[in-house]
Backbone as CSV, one residue per row, in Angstrom:
resi,resn,N_x,N_y,N_z,CA_x,CA_y,CA_z,C_x,C_y,C_z
1,MET,12.734,-12.625,-24.838,12.600,-12.394,-23.487,13.731,-11.223,-23.195
2,ASP,14.823,-11.599,-23.436,16.011,-10.262,-23.500,15.339,-9.016,-24.129
3,ILE,14.670,-8.940,-25.161,13.821,-7.724,-25.652,13.099,-7.280,-24.759
4,ILE,12.082,-7.790,-24.002,11.080,-7.533,-23.374,12.049,-6.845,-21.753
5,VAL,12.976,-7.797,-21.519,13.509,-7.231,-20.224,14.404,-5.578,-20.330
6,THR,14.548,-5.420,-21.725,15.287,-4.052,-22.222,14.339,-3.208,-22.474
7,GLN,13.444,-3.475,-22.754,12.036,-2.360,-22.772,11.430,-2.289,-21.542
8,LEU,11.341,-3.007,-20.509,11.034,-3.030,-19.351,11.912,-1.874,-18.522
9,VAL,13.345,-1.864,-18.800,14.479,-1.422,-18.284,14.083,0.251,-18.429
10,GLU,13.956,0.535,-19.685,13.922,1.467,-20.713,12.763,2.330,-20.193
11,SER,11.257,1.432,-19.816,10.246,2.233,-19.408,9.941,2.458,-17.661
12,LEU,11.030,1.726,-17.191,10.736,2.319,-15.926,11.725,3.419,-15.338
13,HIS,12.727,3.365,-16.162,13.642,4.504,-16.141,13.217,5.694,-16.398
14,SER,12.176,5.780,-17.528,11.752,7.052,-18.187,10.386,7.640,-17.418
15,ALA,9.703,6.430,-17.202,8.148,6.820,-16.863,8.488,7.804,-15.266
16,ARG,7.256,9.033,-15.693,7.427,9.892,-14.618,5.933,9.950,-14.286
17,SER,5.277,9.026,-14.578,3.658,9.178,-14.109,3.188,7.731,-14.619
18,THR,2.177,7.253,-14.053,1.553,6.022,-14.317,1.189,5.772,-15.754
19,GLU,0.778,6.999,-16.565,0.660,6.721,-17.765,1.602,6.603,-18.374
20,GLN,2.826,7.206,-18.158,4.041,6.926,-18.965,4.769,5.880,-19.137
21,LEU,4.230,4.568,-17.760,4.767,3.313,-17.794,3.783,2.762,-18.188
22,VAL,2.258,2.809,-18.133,1.963,1.879,-18.484,1.324,1.587,-20.131
23,ARG,1.250,2.881,-20.768,1.250,2.770,-22.189,2.260,1.870,-22.928
24,PRO,3.682,1.924,-22.550,4.447,0.833,-23.380,4.453,-0.741,-22.613
25,LEU,3.633,-0.610,-21.579,3.687,-2.182,-21.210,2.069,-2.580,-21.808
26,LEU,1.502,-2.157,-22.232,0.045,-2.294,-22.734,0.441,-2.321,-24.305
27,GLU,1.678,-1.932,-24.679,2.089,-2.029,-26.179,2.946,-3.634,-26.380
28,MET,3.681,-3.371,-25.259,4.465,-5.049,-25.054,3.242,-6.221,-24.753
29,LEU,2.174,-5.915,-24.068,1.750,-7.014,-23.785,0.809,-7.277,-25.039
30,ASN,0.345,-6.218,-26.245,-0.054,-6.488,-27.263,0.836,-7.440,-28.339
31,ASN,1.914,-7.121,-28.090,3.142,-7.867,-28.786,2.869,-9.264,-28.545
32,ILE,2.966,-9.426,-27.553,3.703,-10.794,-26.382,2.528,-11.883,-26.682
33,THR,1.068,-11.466,-26.421,-0.259,-12.238,-26.131,-0.998,-12.375,-27.872
34,GLY,-0.828,-11.073,-28.579,-1.455,-11.168,-29.776,-3.175,-11.057,-29.894
35,MET,-3.098,-10.092,-28.385,-4.670,-9.699,-28.164,-5.026,-8.561,-28.825
36,GLU,-6.087,-8.499,-29.132,-6.302,-7.459,-30.301,-6.430,-5.999,-28.748
37,SER,-6.915,-6.253,-27.860,-7.343,-4.679,-26.745,-6.465,-5.288,-25.210
38,THR,-5.582,-4.231,-25.199,-5.000,-4.406,-23.640,-5.337,-3.164,-23.107
39,TYR,-5.919,-3.635,-21.411,-6.011,-2.254,-20.877,-5.836,-2.210,-19.453
40,LEU,-5.637,-1.331,-18.574,-5.480,-1.113,-17.272,-6.750,-0.337,-16.508
41,THR,-7.552,-1.136,-15.736,-8.244,-0.461,-14.780,-8.270,-0.145,-13.529
42,THR,-9.486,0.710,-13.136,-9.241,0.603,-11.718,-10.865,0.344,-11.145
43,ILE,-10.801,-0.200,-9.626,-11.867,-0.827,-9.308,-12.566,0.076,-8.066
44,GLU,-13.664,0.633,-7.905,-14.304,0.893,-6.953,-15.040,-0.048,-6.057
45,LEU,-14.587,-0.691,-5.305,-15.635,-1.441,-4.622,-16.705,-1.104,-3.971
46,ASP,-16.729,0.183,-2.972,-17.512,0.856,-2.616,-18.848,1.064,-3.653
47,LYS,-18.512,1.564,-4.769,-19.233,1.899,-5.718,-19.644,0.769,-6.665
48,GLY,-19.486,-0.217,-6.451,-19.510,-1.315,-7.204,-18.775,-1.445,-8.729
49,LYS,-17.986,-0.515,-9.252,-17.513,-0.331,-10.450,-16.055,-0.176,-10.921
50,GLN,-16.315,-0.747,-12.275,-14.991,-1.006,-12.889,-14.849,-0.063,-14.130
51,THR,-13.758,0.635,-14.232,-13.437,1.467,-15.124,-12.197,1.417,-15.854
52,VAL,-12.180,1.646,-17.340,-10.628,1.491,-18.259,-10.329,2.765,-18.126
53,LYS,-8.996,2.406,-17.409,-8.063,3.914,-17.133,-7.463,4.134,-18.681
54,TYR,-6.616,2.929,-18.963,-5.534,2.901,-20.123,-6.017,1.953,-20.729
55,ALA,-6.159,2.214,-22.293,-6.397,0.982,-23.027,-5.520,1.014,-24.701
56,ARG,-5.465,0.062,-25.314,-4.418,-0.065,-26.552,-5.645,-1.227,-27.385
57,ASN,-5.787,-0.686,-28.419,-6.565,-1.394,-29.286,-5.977,-1.685,-31.213
58,ILE,-5.760,-3.216,-31.617,-5.220,-3.092,-32.541,-5.997,-3.612,-33.465
59,GLY,-7.256,-4.270,-33.101,-7.948,-5.279,-33.872,-9.677,-4.714,-33.673
60,THR,-10.415,-5.759,-34.392,-11.899,-5.510,-34.542,-12.181,-5.288,-32.793
61,LEU,-11.631,-5.655,-31.634,-12.327,-5.292,-30.428,-11.586,-4.098,-30.197
62,ALA,-12.447,-3.439,-29.219,-12.159,-1.561,-28.829,-12.671,-1.833,-27.752
63,ILE,-11.739,-1.766,-26.862,-12.441,-1.176,-25.661,-11.726,-0.064,-25.033
64,PRO,-12.631,0.928,-25.299,-12.455,2.399,-25.082,-11.890,3.016,-23.688
65,GLU,-11.428,3.561,-23.510,-10.737,4.259,-21.924,-11.823,4.859,-21.492
66,GLY,-12.195,4.949,-19.973,-13.164,5.623,-19.657,-14.644,4.706,-19.616
67,PHE,-14.306,3.578,-20.178,-15.782,2.501,-20.223,-15.595,2.084,-18.860
68,ASP,-17.001,1.646,-18.593,-17.365,1.609,-17.010,-18.059,0.712,-17.228
69,VAL,-17.877,-0.345,-16.270,-18.861,-2.032,-16.224,-19.326,-1.958,-14.795
70,SER,-20.314,-2.365,-14.617,-20.157,-2.898,-13.282,-19.505,-4.055,-12.710
71,TRP,-18.933,-3.886,-11.568,-18.416,-4.983,-10.819,-18.585,-6.405,-10.928
72,ALA,-19.701,-6.466,-10.431,-20.893,-7.600,-10.151,-20.583,-8.412,-11.730
73,ASP,-20.353,-7.936,-12.617,-20.885,-7.880,-14.158,-19.353,-8.343,-15.386
74,SER,-18.466,-8.029,-14.198,-16.934,-7.793,-14.997,-16.490,-9.315,-15.060
75,LEU,-15.896,-9.426,-16.134,-14.831,-10.577,-16.307,-13.934,-11.002,-15.192
76,CYS,-13.203,-9.894,-15.153,-12.173,-9.757,-13.749,-12.647,-10.120,-12.886
77,LYS,-13.760,-10.032,-12.362,-14.197,-10.383,-10.481,-14.164,-11.822,-10.886
78,ARG,-14.893,-12.287,-12.011,-15.161,-13.838,-12.269,-13.554,-14.263,-12.314
79,SER,-12.697,-13.435,-13.142,-11.274,-14.448,-13.000,-10.605,-14.393,-11.615
80,ILE,-10.908,-13.740,-10.591,-10.213,-13.665,-9.414,-10.782,-14.443,-8.443
81,GLU,-11.987,-14.644,-8.587,-13.231,-15.299,-7.610,-12.937,-17.266,-8.070
82,SER,-12.758,-17.224,-9.330,-12.363,-18.611,-9.427,-11.028,-18.944,-9.995
83,CYS,-9.955,-18.033,-10.165,-8.327,-18.581,-9.764,-8.277,-18.425,-11.576
84,VAL,-9.018,-18.224,-12.184,-8.591,-18.647,-13.841,-8.120,-17.108,-14.709
85,THR,-6.815,-17.375,-14.839,-6.560,-16.142,-15.159,-6.571,-15.851,-16.665
86,THR,-6.763,-17.081,-17.215,-6.876,-17.130,-19.219,-7.646,-18.185,-19.512
87,THR,-8.692,-17.549,-20.401,-9.304,-18.439,-21.329,-9.255,-17.760,-22.638
88,SER,-9.641,-19.035,-23.443,-9.791,-18.675,-24.930,-11.757,-18.868,-25.098
89,ASP,-12.285,-18.990,-24.258,-13.687,-19.698,-24.177,-14.604,-18.748,-23.363
90,VAL,-14.456,-17.806,-23.629,-15.343,-16.826,-22.380,-16.603,-17.190,-22.449
91,GLU,-17.555,-17.427,-23.612,-18.731,-17.821,-23.834,-19.238,-18.777,-22.827
92,ASN,-18.389,-19.937,-22.964,-18.489,-21.233,-21.993,-18.115,-20.981,-20.865
93,LEU,-17.262,-20.202,-20.328,-16.853,-20.338,-19.074,-17.640,-19.092,-18.463
94,TRP,-18.042,-17.812,-19.039,-18.482,-16.937,-18.421,-19.522,-16.486,-18.839
95,GLY,-20.150,-16.845,-19.677,-21.460,-16.597,-20.719,-22.622,-15.661,-19.986
96,ASP,-22.336,-15.651,-18.351,-23.636,-14.928,-17.799,-22.816,-13.287,-17.587
97,SER,-21.626,-13.225,-18.326,-21.420,-11.693,-18.241,-21.740,-10.961,-19.241
98,LYS,-22.882,-9.698,-19.029,-23.724,-9.083,-20.097,-22.499,-8.328,-20.966
99,ALA,-21.345,-7.630,-20.125,-20.338,-6.565,-20.365,-19.515,-7.753,-21.511
100,ALA,-19.188,-8.631,-21.160,-18.297,-9.461,-22.412,-19.359,-9.629,-23.430
101,LYS,-20.484,-10.394,-23.338,-21.437,-10.830,-24.672,-21.223,-9.580,-25.298
102,LYS,-21.822,-8.470,-24.723,-22.026,-7.089,-25.559,-20.753,-6.824,-26.521
103,LEU,-19.515,-6.872,-25.793,-18.322,-6.319,-26.049,-17.456,-7.345,-27.294
104,GLY,-18.420,-8.749,-27.301,-17.687,-9.507,-27.980,-16.597,-10.086,-27.851
105,ILE,-16.049,-10.486,-26.643,-14.902,-10.873,-26.138,-15.046,-12.425,-26.101
106,CYS,-14.086,-12.934,-26.790,-13.770,-14.355,-26.993,-12.632,-14.793,-25.938
107,SER,-11.690,-14.275,-26.216,-10.397,-14.720,-25.259,-10.211,-13.784,-24.072
108,TYR,-9.636,-13.774,-23.389,-9.299,-12.967,-21.870,-8.224,-13.353,-21.377
109,MET,-7.527,-12.723,-20.609,-6.717,-12.716,-19.712,-6.724,-11.675,-18.581
110,SER,-6.279,-11.959,-17.453,-6.134,-10.843,-16.358,-5.442,-11.132,-14.994
111,THR,-4.692,-10.079,-14.503,-3.881,-10.268,-13.250,-4.470,-9.476,-12.078
112,PRO,-4.753,-9.224,-11.384,-4.936,-8.368,-10.302,-4.015,-7.030,-9.846
113,ILE,-4.398,-5.935,-9.767,-3.379,-5.050,-9.070,-4.054,-4.811,-7.604
114,VAL,-2.757,-4.991,-6.977,-3.313,-5.167,-5.555,-2.069,-4.447,-4.551
115,PHE,-2.432,-3.716,-3.664,-1.326,-2.977,-2.959,-0.772,-4.043,-1.817
116,SER,0.265,-3.700,-1.162,0.793,-4.203,-0.084,0.092,-4.549,1.094
117,ASP,-1.158,-3.674,1.175,-2.015,-3.647,2.583,-3.153,-4.562,1.964
118,GLY,-3.196,-5.187,0.907,-4.408,-6.316,0.058,-5.359,-5.476,-0.588
119,ARG,-5.233,-4.070,-0.351,-6.411,-3.528,-1.132,-6.570,-3.834,-2.939
120,LEU,-7.198,-4.058,-3.090,-7.521,-3.915,-4.890,-7.815,-3.138,-5.232
121,MET,-6.984,-2.811,-6.222,-7.019,-1.607,-6.893,-7.643,-1.493,-8.567
122,GLY,-7.223,-2.408,-9.144,-7.646,-2.396,-10.534,-7.030,-4.008,-11.033
123,THR,-7.058,-3.682,-12.556,-6.444,-5.313,-13.012,-5.624,-4.865,-14.542
124,LEU,-4.891,-5.831,-14.922,-4.368,-5.422,-15.874,-5.080,-6.760,-17.085
125,CYS,-5.451,-6.157,-18.091,-6.356,-7.145,-18.889,-5.878,-7.522,-20.547
126,ALA,-6.073,-8.255,-20.985,-5.490,-8.425,-22.545,-7.237,-9.322,-23.144
127,ALA,-7.510,-8.810,-24.146,-9.097,-9.597,-24.744,-8.803,-9.752,-26.165
128,SER,-9.832,-10.459,-26.671,-9.802,-10.544,-28.054,-11.203,-11.093,-28.394
129,SER,-11.408,-10.983,-29.708,-12.816,-11.701,-30.038,-12.658,-12.640,-30.701
130,VAL,-11.442,-13.289,-30.969,-11.291,-14.261,-31.362,-10.588,-15.370,-30.482
131,LYS,-10.271,-16.534,-30.944,-10.141,-17.301,-29.920,-8.201,-17.625,-29.782
132,ILE,-7.655,-17.283,-28.884,-6.379,-17.371,-28.883,-5.714,-17.911,-27.466
133,GLN,-5.024,-18.707,-27.753,-4.310,-19.476,-26.961,-3.325,-18.944,-26.217
134,GLN,-2.929,-18.915,-24.905,-1.923,-18.280,-24.301,-0.701,-19.367,-23.929
135,PRO,0.431,-19.185,-24.022,1.449,-19.915,-23.164,1.693,-19.701,-22.020
136,GLN,2.294,-20.788,-21.258,2.486,-20.094,-19.886,3.225,-18.713,-19.834
137,LYS,4.271,-18.673,-20.750,4.942,-17.365,-20.761,4.105,-16.235,-20.732
138,ALA,3.001,-16.125,-21.462,2.240,-15.026,-21.519,1.784,-14.452,-20.062
139,ASN,1.189,-15.563,-19.416,0.739,-15.636,-18.184,1.912,-14.732,-16.932
140,THR,2.972,-15.491,-17.137,4.220,-15.210,-16.374,4.639,-13.548,-16.596
141,ILE,4.369,-12.979,-17.718,4.717,-11.745,-18.320,3.829,-10.874,-17.830
142,LEU,2.422,-11.313,-17.888,1.106,-10.493,-17.422,1.521,-10.205,-16.029
143,GLU,1.724,-11.396,-15.044,1.598,-11.103,-13.704,3.066,-10.137,-13.253
144,LEU,3.993,-10.469,-13.945,4.921,-9.542,-13.828,4.806,-7.858,-14.056
145,PHE,4.083,-7.898,-15.239,3.733,-6.573,-15.320,2.598,-5.780,-14.557
146,GLY,1.734,-6.811,-14.080,0.754,-6.118,-13.066,1.673,-6.125,-11.489
147,SER,2.749,-6.708,-11.034,3.541,-6.424,-10.110,4.096,-5.414,-10.301
148,ILE,4.399,-4.843,-11.447,5.463,-3.365,-11.643,4.380,-2.702,-11.416
149,VAL,3.389,-2.626,-12.124,1.993,-1.342,-11.875,1.738,-1.177,-10.821
150,SER,1.500,-2.366,-10.023,1.124,-2.185,-8.525,1.766,-1.207,-7.583
151,ASN,3.514,-1.808,-7.749,4.317,-1.197,-7.091,4.739,0.573,-7.165
152,PHE,4.419,0.700,-8.897,4.482,1.901,-9.156,3.448,2.764,-8.688
153,LEU,2.373,2.338,-8.771,1.036,3.313,-8.570,0.928,3.133,-6.883
154,GLU,1.446,2.726,-5.941,1.409,2.404,-4.935,2.742,3.336,-4.124
155,ARG,3.823,3.745,-4.785,4.628,4.338,-4.625,4.257,6.078,-5.280
156,GLU,3.808,6.025,-6.476,2.859,7.353,-6.652,1.892,8.225,-5.989
157,ILE,1.127,6.925,-5.272,0.195,7.478,-4.403,0.712,8.144,-3.066
158,LEU,1.971,7.454,-2.569,2.279,7.398,-1.145,3.218,8.933,-1.511
159,ILE,3.411,9.239,-2.457,4.418,10.547,-2.776,3.624,11.427,-2.947
160,SER,2.358,11.336,-3.446,1.054,12.421,-3.526,0.503,12.844,-1.815
161,GLU,0.205,11.877,-1.126,0.011,11.985,0.258,0.849,12.559,0.754
162,LEU,2.545,12.185,0.927,3.603,12.727,1.489,3.350,14.228,1.141
163,SER,3.161,14.491,0.058,3.271,16.124,-0.932,2.139,16.802,-0.151
164,GLU,0.960,16.193,-0.386,-0.340,16.941,0.503,0.192,17.239,2.295
165,SER,0.629,16.215,2.570,0.878,16.275,4.029,2.076,17.501,4.249
166,ASN,3.019,17.518,3.386,3.864,18.899,3.385,3.179,20.022,3.407
167,LYS,2.247,20.053,2.216,2.075,21.373,2.152,0.812,21.589,3.244
168,THR,0.438,20.828,4.204,-0.477,21.150,4.784,0.356,21.812,6.077
169,LEU,1.641,20.671,6.333,2.686,21.446,7.527,3.351,22.917,6.958
170,GLN,3.340,23.031,5.707,3.741,24.327,5.257,2.771,25.209,6.057
171,ARG,1.522,25.221,5.417,0.532,26.077,5.946,0.536,26.428,7.087
172,ILE,0.515,25.203,7.914,0.452,25.268,9.630,1.489,26.292,10.102
173,ALA,2.657,26.143,9.254,4.032,26.584,9.927,4.026,28.076,9.365
174,LEU,3.339,28.598,8.650,3.666,29.748,7.914,2.273,30.491,8.481
175,THR,1.210,30.311,8.498,0.083,30.676,9.077,-0.305,30.819,10.393
176,ASP,0.158,29.715,11.165,0.367,29.711,12.639,-1.130,30.108,12.917
177,PRO,-1.984,29.348,12.499,-3.583,29.392,13.194,-3.456,29.555,14.755
178,LEU,-4.784,30.633,15.087,-5.091,31.178,16.549,-5.500,30.240,17.318
179,ASN,-5.255,29.826,18.205,-5.869,28.720,19.074,-5.760,29.006,20.418
180,PHE,-7.189,28.973,21.055,-7.552,28.595,22.529,-8.463,27.547,22.477
181,LYS,-8.286,26.525,22.812,-8.626,25.238,22.626,-9.721,24.892,22.830
182,SER,-10.210,25.225,24.549,-11.325,24.948,25.100,-12.390,25.909,24.138
183,ILE,-12.094,27.055,24.432,-12.821,28.037,23.692,-13.185,27.411,22.158
184,ASN,-12.331,27.097,21.543,-12.458,26.754,19.870,-13.553,25.458,20.013
185,ASP,-13.130,24.699,20.531,-14.088,23.326,20.863,-15.433,23.558,21.339
186,GLN,-15.801,24.705,22.087,-17.004,24.713,22.870,-17.735,25.985,21.607
187,TYR,-16.774,26.626,21.400,-17.409,28.066,20.264,-16.985,28.167,19.120
188,GLY,-16.164,27.153,18.441,-15.997,27.331,17.262,-14.505,28.188,16.716
189,HIS,-13.873,28.056,16.148,-12.613,28.569,15.848,-12.635,30.425,15.778
190,HIS,-13.723,30.370,15.002,-13.894,32.164,14.831,-14.026,32.904,16.335
191,ILE,-14.796,32.572,17.351,-14.775,32.711,18.312,-13.567,33.032,18.539
192,GLY,-12.596,31.563,18.665,-11.472,31.717,19.451,-10.862,32.519,18.880
193,ASP,-10.508,32.788,17.687,-9.628,34.062,17.111,-10.117,35.402,17.701
194,LEU,-11.525,35.697,17.757,-11.776,37.002,18.099,-11.279,36.988,19.739
195,PHE,-11.264,36.102,20.115,-11.054,35.860,21.665,-9.620,36.371,22.095
196,LEU,-8.925,35.605,21.297,-7.162,35.807,20.955,-6.905,37.335,21.168
197,LYS,-7.563,37.912,19.712,-7.376,39.165,19.225,-7.330,40.173,20.518
198,GLU,-8.523,39.900,21.271,-9.125,40.821,22.408,-8.161,40.630,23.621
199,ILE,-7.589,39.764,23.709,-6.476,39.403,24.800,-5.413,40.023,24.369
200,THR,-5.205,40.119,23.035,-3.966,41.042,22.854,-4.265,42.318,23.035
201,THR,-5.249,42.709,22.502,-5.596,44.276,22.877,-5.135,44.696,24.308
202,ARG,-5.865,43.648,25.324,-5.854,44.114,26.616,-4.498,44.288,27.293
203,LEU,-3.965,43.022,26.995,-2.176,42.881,27.085,-1.857,43.856,26.826
204,SER,-1.750,44.690,25.609,-1.179,45.668,24.912,-1.415,47.095,25.714
205,ASP,-2.671,46.968,25.994,-3.108,48.541,26.721,-2.290,48.733,28.259
206,CYS,-1.829,47.570,28.849,-1.426,47.397,30.073,0.464,47.787,30.264
207,LEU,0.791,47.802,29.029,2.163,47.946,29.031,2.504,49.371,29.251
208,ARG,4.167,49.353,29.876,4.564,50.617,29.109,4.855,51.105,27.858
209,ALA,5.864,52.061,27.886,6.001,52.453,26.416,7.275,51.802,26.008
210,THR,8.054,51.358,26.932,9.540,50.659,26.822,9.237,49.119,26.878
211,ASP,7.887,48.407,27.027,8.027,47.613,27.243,7.245,46.490,25.557
212,VAL,7.885,45.008,25.597,7.400,44.632,24.250,6.719,43.426,24.597
213,LEU,5.634,42.951,23.564,4.842,42.361,23.725,4.860,41.333,22.142
214,GLY,5.102,39.941,22.361,5.008,39.434,21.154,4.374,37.978,21.240
215,ARG,3.631,37.472,20.094,3.111,36.338,20.322,3.835,35.114,19.844
216,LEU,4.152,33.893,20.660,5.123,33.097,20.412,4.288,31.615,19.488
217,GLY,3.415,32.078,19.537,2.512,31.030,18.733,1.184,30.521,19.383
218,GLY,0.297,29.900,18.828,-0.888,29.349,19.576,-1.364,30.776,20.493
219,ASP,-1.732,29.973,21.662,-2.351,31.242,22.443,-0.908,31.471,23.915
220,GLU,0.407,31.460,23.263,0.955,31.969,23.928,1.806,33.124,23.656
221,PHE,2.044,34.283,24.820,2.703,35.494,24.507,3.981,35.538,25.217
222,LEU,4.865,36.461,24.612,5.886,36.424,25.477,5.921,38.258,25.432
223,TYR,6.347,38.708,27.029,6.284,39.935,27.509,7.749,40.051,27.935
224,ILE,8.244,41.350,27.586,9.726,41.748,27.820,9.339,43.272,28.396
225,GLY,10.072,43.409,29.745,9.874,44.953,30.187,11.269,45.003,30.481
226,PHE,11.856,46.260,30.250,13.547,46.540,30.628,13.099,47.014,31.689
227,GLY,14.309,47.281,32.793,14.489,47.579,34.133,16.084,48.409,34.023
228,SER,15.767,49.148,35.136,17.299,50.394,34.638,18.461,49.865,35.648
229,ASN,18.107,49.132,36.762,18.833,48.258,37.633,18.963,46.979,37.374
230,TRP,19.944,46.223,36.927,19.695,44.499,37.032,20.916,43.692,38.208
231,ASN,21.249,44.817,39.127,21.819,44.307,40.097,20.794,44.535,41.605
232,ASP,19.599,45.218,41.135,19.038,45.622,42.285,17.798,44.355,42.269
233,ILE,17.879,43.026,42.480,17.417,42.293,42.588,16.055,42.231,43.217
234,GLU,16.026,42.501,44.658,14.848,42.836,45.281,14.008,43.840,44.571
235,ASN,13.965,44.587,44.232,13.510,45.966,43.228,13.130,45.002,42.188
236,GLY,14.083,44.439,41.496,13.601,43.661,40.189,12.138,42.605,40.439
237,GLN,12.740,42.210,41.631,11.627,40.984,41.701,10.258,41.606,42.247
238,SER,9.940,42.569,42.754,8.933,43.287,43.103,8.362,44.035,41.881
239,ALA,9.043,44.740,40.740,8.876,45.327,39.712,7.745,43.678,38.988
240,ALA,8.648,42.699,39.040,8.117,41.446,38.115,6.863,41.199,38.635
241,ALA,6.902,41.301,40.191,5.528,40.557,40.547,4.452,41.282,40.584
242,HIS,4.410,42.836,40.156,3.474,43.672,39.884,3.134,43.537,38.565
243,MET,4.262,43.254,37.916,3.815,43.292,36.472,2.724,42.111,35.796
244,GLN,3.393,40.782,36.877,2.620,39.656,36.450,1.517,39.862,36.948
245,THR,0.808,40.416,38.010,-0.366,40.784,38.577,-1.187,41.930,37.618
246,ARG,-0.255,42.229,37.060,-0.968,43.773,36.024,-1.539,42.877,34.600
247,LEU,-0.712,41.838,34.261,-1.100,41.186,33.017,-2.201,40.110,33.251
248,THR,-2.288,39.244,34.306,-3.109,38.494,34.833,-4.352,39.194,34.991
249,LYS,-4.545,40.311,35.448,-5.674,41.113,35.662,-6.353,41.626,34.085
250,ALA,-5.529,41.785,33.601,-5.811,42.416,32.345,-6.467,41.765,31.247
251,THR,-6.352,40.199,31.465,-6.721,39.344,31.013,-7.708,38.738,31.508
252,GLN,-8.704,38.967,32.822,-9.589,38.783,33.486,-10.927,39.607,32.932
253,GLY,-11.855,38.789,33.440,-13.453,39.449,32.722,-14.309,38.810,31.656
254,VAL,-15.320,39.945,31.601,-15.954,39.549,30.206,-15.659,39.896,29.185
255,PHE,-15.706,38.879,27.884,-15.289,39.680,26.826,-16.561,39.109,25.934
256,GLN,-16.813,40.356,25.339,-18.097,39.929,24.695,-17.729,40.004,22.797
257,LEU,-17.991,38.647,22.227,-17.405,38.337,21.047,-18.469,38.272,20.385
258,GLU,-18.714,38.863,19.454,-20.295,39.434,18.655,-21.408,38.826,19.676
259,GLU,-21.872,37.824,19.188,-23.440,37.284,20.194,-22.998,36.493,21.159
260,ILE,-21.602,36.030,21.961,-21.306,35.262,22.469,-20.792,36.160,23.812
261,SER,-21.452,36.059,24.823,-20.770,36.725,26.166,-19.695,35.677,27.153
262,LEU,-18.520,35.912,27.262,-17.710,34.714,27.831,-16.720,35.713,28.837
263,THR,-17.086,34.798,30.119,-16.511,35.386,31.435,-15.279,34.460,31.389
264,TYR,-13.847,35.031,31.513,-12.670,34.357,31.326,-11.747,34.659,32.828
265,THR,-11.679,33.801,33.371,-10.799,33.754,35.024,-9.310,34.661,34.639
266,GLY,-8.839,34.361,33.578,-7.460,35.020,33.462,-6.505,33.923,32.966
267,ALA,-5.598,34.542,32.225,-4.413,33.830,31.595,-3.395,33.635,32.932
268,SER,-2.711,32.327,32.807,-1.619,31.996,33.369,-0.412,33.146,33.602
269,ALA,-0.014,33.871,33.847,1.283,34.801,33.415,2.408,34.521,34.553
270,ALA,3.427,34.372,34.079,4.838,34.799,34.779,6.025,35.230,34.136
271,VAL,6.574,36.326,35.553,6.856,37.385,34.915,8.319,37.082,35.913
272,ILE,9.406,36.931,35.408,10.989,36.708,35.947,11.702,37.689,35.684
273,VAL,13.134,37.615,36.493,14.026,38.621,36.598,15.229,38.028,36.188
274,GLN,15.833,38.661,34.726,16.703,38.026,34.328,17.680,38.832,33.826
275,GLY,19.171,38.944,34.307,20.003,39.976,33.700,20.955,39.410,32.271
276,PRO,21.091,40.607,31.548,21.420,40.403,30.571,22.661,39.627,30.064
277,GLU,23.368,39.870,31.246,25.110,39.495,31.168,24.869,38.165,31.475
278,THR,24.028,37.573,32.179,24.205,36.129,33.036,23.282,34.876,32.354
279,THR,22.630,35.269,30.980,21.632,34.471,30.503,21.142,34.632,29.232
280,THR,20.547,33.811,28.453,20.463,34.191,26.851,18.939,34.266,26.820
281,CYS,18.872,34.446,25.587,17.297,34.665,25.216,16.296,33.275,25.250
282,GLU,17.059,32.086,24.835,16.751,30.754,24.868,16.240,30.515,26.425
283,LYS,17.346,30.360,27.428,17.283,30.440,28.938,16.376,31.101,29.304
284,ALA,16.143,32.643,29.191,15.140,33.218,29.903,13.590,32.758,29.441
285,ILE,13.596,32.569,27.895,12.082,31.949,27.867,11.909,30.896,28.403
286,GLN,13.011,29.765,28.836,12.479,28.542,29.241,12.490,28.933,30.806
287,ALA,13.112,29.620,31.350,12.851,29.833,32.695,11.418,30.030,33.212
288,ALA,11.244,31.174,31.876,9.836,32.100,32.150,8.508,30.447,31.897
289,ASP,9.012,29.934,31.047,7.778,28.945,30.343,7.604,27.758,31.801
290,ASP,8.863,27.719,32.591,8.767,26.884,33.908,7.997,27.439,34.585
291,ALA,8.073,28.842,34.808,7.592,29.589,36.149,5.856,29.477,35.755
292,MET,5.816,29.593,34.430,4.318,29.315,33.838,3.403,28.410,34.186
293,TYR,4.304,27.482,33.878,3.815,25.988,33.959,3.228,25.884,35.565
294,GLN,4.091,26.237,36.650,4.079,26.286,37.927,2.857,26.901,38.502
295,ILE,2.700,28.012,37.832,1.070,28.611,38.380,0.172,28.072,37.543
296,LYS,0.305,27.539,36.355,-0.760,26.619,35.906,-1.136,25.401,36.885
297,LEU,-0.435,24.860,37.039,-0.797,23.738,38.410,-0.880,24.155,39.707
298,GLN,-0.544,25.470,39.978,-0.973,26.025,41.342,-2.475,26.412,41.069
299,ARG,-2.983,27.066,40.008,-4.380,27.557,39.676,-5.126,26.221,39.534
300,LYS,-4.934,25.049,39.114,-5.450,23.942,38.905,-5.421,23.344,39.908
301,ALA,-4.959,23.134,41.202,-5.153,22.554,42.235,-5.800,23.246,43.035
302,GLU,-5.969,24.638,43.117,-6.925,25.653,43.651,-8.406,25.065,43.667
303,SER,-8.466,25.326,42.108,-9.887,25.283,41.445,-10.591,24.015,41.992
304,SER,-9.719,23.087,42.231,-10.269,21.679,42.193,-10.315,21.223,43.881
305,GLN,-10.057,22.222,44.907,-10.203,22.406,46.200,-11.997,22.568,46.388
């Protein structure tokens, strides 16, 4: 048993993939049980199919990797349903299995590979063409190996899923897909993208030479207009109101987007007056965002009347 523990520790420490973990386990299982074939299967219940993923064969009986069997005809299904993990008399116990008869399996042992959520993912098995009685220790070790494989597979799948999610988030962060949700939902993303580009053009056309227009993301734009005298609050607010009206009107009207003719009531625009010596960029953007939100609420209230 000490040798087995040492080999297990070495395998777990060095394994970087399911294959690197399973192959040493199959070799150990061969040595412990004396079975001719040891193998790991995957099970696709929706397809009714069981497939040998990894196998090790040392005798007359050879179960090849990639071998498919109907789940309904498999010994593994019969083992799980009858709660019999080991037998040296397959013919008398499960003689109705055509696959077992064709392969010439006489002795057999199996443990399920089950994830923490109860999903049956596969089995870890050993088989032989001759009668081999297995001691309880062999069953215990088989179950231990099965548990190790289950945990490793579940962790590997989780890491893979997290990696894919991370790649998706990176793509979203880097590409920043265009988004006008209601238009996208009704006409599709392509029309939504065309609409956003046309909005950008119209906003740009109404700017002064010193003004700056940028897109924060999605369907939000940031406008910056420079004034000559920040202490003249009254004139500054008047100029802001005038620019706010220009920006709103620039986005109103009919948009011809390929075969789609779309009438748009205009974007919610808010222009505020801020002095560079009294605020920061973050605070100015937040103030403008708050003002825009109030305009959205006002427009929503007016449209519901």
